[in-house]
C-alpha positions, -999 to 999 in steps of 0.1 A, spaced: 67 118 127 78 96 103 66 96 64 35 73 58 50 40 33 36 42 7 11 11 0 31 -12 -21 11 -37 -47 31 -65 -50 13 -87 -76 -23 -77 -98 -21 -102 -128 -49 -110 -156 -53 -141 -160 -82 -144 -183 -77 -116 -209 -97 -109 -236 -78 -122 -273 -49 -132 -245 -37 -97 -243 -15 -98 -210 -23 -63 -192 -28 -50 -158 -64 -46 -153 -71 -43 -116 -47 -34 -88 -52 -38 -49 -39 -19 -23 -42 -11 21 -43 22 35 -52 36 68 -76 62 64 -53 87 88 -17 88 95 -22 92 133 -48 78 154 -56 79 187 -50 52 216 -84 37 219 -94 52 190 -109 29 161 -82 23 133 -98 23 98 -76 3 67 -95 8 34 -87 -22 9 -90 -9 -29 -94 -24 -64 -97 -2 -91 -108 -16 -122 -89 2 -155 -103 -19 -180 -137 -15 -197 -155 -42 -184 -176 -43 -153 -162 -69 -125 -173 -85 -98 -158 -88 -58 -172 -113 -33 -179 -97 -3 -170 -120 28 -182 -122 67 -159 -144 80 -134 -121 94 -133 -128 130 -131 -167 125 -97 -164 106 -61 -146 107 -74 -115 86 -52 -98 63 -32 -80 86 -2 -84 106 16 -59 128 50 -62 144 54 -56 176 16 -58 181 1 -89 200 -33 -107 183 -64 -112 206 -69 -144 216 -108 -152 223 -105 -178 253 -112 -218 232 -146 -233 244 -141 -269 224 -119 -300 224 -87 -302 208 -87 -304 173 -88 -319 145 -122 -298 134 -132 -296 97 -159 -268 100 -179 -261 73 -184 -222 70 -203 -200 37 -189 -170 44 -202 -152 13 -227 -127 19 -228 -110 -15 -212 -92 -44 -202 -56 -53 -199 -48 -88 -166 -30 -99 -175 -3 -129 -147 6 -155 -130 31 -140 -144 35 -107 -134 20 -70 -143 -9 -46 -137 1 -11 -140 -20 17 -130 -5 51 -114 -26 80 -106 -23 117 -70 -31 128 -76 -25 170 -106 -52 165 -79 -82 163 -47 -68 177 -41 -53 208 -29 -19 199 -31 -1 231 3 19 239 17 53 219 42 44 193 51 40 155 37 7 145 51 -16 108 14 -32 95 17 -59 66 -13 -67 48 -24 -94 19 -48 -113 3 -57 -134 -27 -90 -120 -50 -109 -131 -79 -122 -107 -104 -153 -123 -122 -178 -111 -148 -213 -107 -135 -237 -134 -141 -206 -159 -147 -180 -179 -134 -158 -167 -158 -123 -151 -132 -115 -114 -152 -85 -110 -128 -65 -128 -98 -48 -106 -76 -25 -108 -49 -20 -80 -26 3 -69 -6 10 -33 11 31 -22 38 26 8 55 36 29 88 11 37 114 14 59 144 -7 61 178 -4 87 203 -22 89 238 -54 113 233 -56 148 254 -86 152 274 -120 154 252 -100 136 222 -112 99 224 -148 113 233 -145 140 202 -131 110 178 -160 87 182 -188 113 184 -187 109 142 -195 70 147 -224 81 177 -238 107 149 -239 73 123 -261 55 146 -288 76 140 -286 74 101 -309 60 79 -288 41 60 -286 3 74 -246 -1 63 -232 27 76 -254 23 111 -238 -7 113 -203 3 107 -209 27 129 -219 1 156 -189 -19 148 -164 5 153 -179 18 194 -177 -21 196 -144 -30 186 -127 -16 214 -150 4 235 -143 26 261 -157 36 297 -182 65 274 -197 43 244 -211 16 272 -247 39 267 -246 36 229 -243 1 229 -270 -9 256 -294 15 234 -282 -6 200 -315 -23 183 -316 -61 190 -320 -67 153 -302 -80 123 -285 -47 113 -267 -40 155 -280 -72 173 -252 -94 169 -226 -61 168 -247 -56 200 -236 -89 222 -199 -84 211 -198 -49 227 -215 -53 262 -187 -87 262 -159 -66 254 -171 -41 281 -174 -63 305 -190 -43 329 -216 -60 355 -245 -39 342 -234 -50 303 -233 -88 319 -269 -80 328 -280 -69 300 -261 -102 279 -283 -122 299 -313 -108 291 -306 -111 258 -293 -147 264 -335 -153 281 -352 -136 263 -335 -119 223 -350 -139 191 -330 -170 191 -304 -159 166 -292 -131 187 -294 -156 219 -260 -172 205 -237 -145 206 -246 -130 236 -242 -163 254 -204 -167 234 -199 -130 247 -211 -140 285 -191 -176 278 -159 -158 263 -161 -131 292 -158 -163 316 -169 -141 350 -175 -173 373 -200 -147 391 -227 -158 361 -224 -196 366 -261 -201 377 -272 -173 353 -256 -199 322 -270 -229 336 -302 -209 338 -297 -199 297 -290 -235 294 -322 -244 305 -343 -219 292 -328 -228 256 -327 -251 235 -311 -266 203 -275 -256 199 -285 -225 222 -292 -248 250 -261 -268 244 -237 -240 238 -248 -223 271 -235 -253 290 -208 -259 274 -198 -223 280 -213 -232 317 -185 -259 322 -157 -235 316 -173 -206 338 -189 -233 368 -163 -255 370 -165 -287 391 -199 -272 402 -217 -273 367 -212 -318 368 -241 -323 389 -266 -304 366 -249 -320 337 -251 -357 352 -294 -351 354 -292 -339 323 -274 -367 306 -300 -397 311 -328 -380 287 -303 -361 265 -309 -367 228 -276 -372 207 -271 -338 199 -275 -326 232 -252 -350 248 -227 -345 221 -225 -308 240 -222 -322 274 -193 -344 266 -177 -311 260 -189 -287 288 -178 -318 312 -147 -318 296 -144 -279 298 -147 -278 340 -116 -295 338 -127 -316 367 -118 -352 377 -155 -355 383 -164 -353 345 -141 -381 338 -162 -409 346 -198 -398 330 -168 -389 297 -162 -429 299 -201 -434 302 -203 -419 273 -182 -444 251 -214 -463 257 -234 -441 239 -258 -456 207 -246 -426 184 -210 -425 176 -208 -389 168 -217 -393 208 -189 -412 215 -164 -389 192 -169 -363 212 -166 -382 247 -133 -397 236 -120 -361 224 -131 -348 257 -115 -375 274 -78 -367 257 -80 -330 261 -90 -330 300 -62 -366 305 -33 -362 273 -39 -399 273 -66 -421 240 -76 -456 243 -61 -478 215 -93 -489 199 -113 -455 192 -149 -452 188 -155 -462 156 -174 -488 159 -198 -502 191 -176 -530 199 -140 -512 198 -163 -485 220 -165 -508 247 -131 -523 244 -125 -483 249 -141 -482 277 -136 -510 293 -95 -492 287 -105 -459 301 -124 -472 331 -97 -498 341 -71 -470 333 -87 -445 356 -93 -470 390 -54 -464 393 -49 -428 382 -83 -408 394 -62 -393 428 -29 -384 405 -40 -374 369 -34 -342 363 -61 -325 342 -57 -303 316 -79 -277 299 -82 -270 254 -58 -239 262 -30 -266 269 -39 -293 234 -10 -317 231 -5 -350 214 -26 -377 234 -4 -408 249 -15 -442 244 -33 -453 277 -6 -478 291 
């Protein structure tokens, strides 16, 4: 077995030192909690920052790891990809990821436990090289003064081996035990651990997670990763009856599974929800149902407000159907500019074509609508249809 490489700190710099003194005041590193893991076991990597000063520092904690690339790269491993449910870009999304700050007292360490086999597919025995890096600001509590700007970069090896009979169940037992504890942060971490890449024997524990602010979202994510008929049925029930903030992750989990058997259920979920949960249900229904969803969308459009019309534009695109093109062209006449923009983007994603006029004004949208209608009259039976997983620069309509 190869030795675990020492985590290498590439940079940790004090940028606002008292009296201008340059010194190494805070250091950081990444390292795995164990040298060897079982295939299928939650792989935990610790991010540590040590305070070598006599001053109290604080570090911001974020909840955005799931939407970004994360700090890790694993040589020889495939990064998991979620199915893209929305139009080809460009999109600029403003997300507030800050969930709090943690103090780092003099001489103490800040430790954050991270999962490696959530972002990556690590399902084969072997030794993997892991590279981790991030940039962190350490600030003075109660102010924006930066005490240190850390660039943390570490390299280490990780060995995975096939489990023997009963070993994987034993590895999960501490996380199952943590679900019963009084500390909410420990319960959350345990729920997250068993939901990262859940084996079949974890299904009962995931199903039993409360639908509450601590484990509700993790429950939906775990059920989606299981994808069994029972798990899908629980997600459908959650999307119909849970509090609204927990309906959304259930809808997303069902949509990412994309099981055609859930078509009618997803349409029913859309019908029983409102606002963003309704819109997202229809967006995913387009992906699941394909052309079967188009009659439902056509019945909704005449009375849809601007928000729902925008969602329906994306839902129509997700059907990848020729039947979606005419209603999308009609949405170019919508009085709301955002709806027109969504319809235009969906047409571009579906056809890899674009209008010369755009949708910024009612006048230009009218010209674009005529241009699209004329092109479609000639190409309706021959133009290929694309999806949001086949993005390409659209070419001007001839």
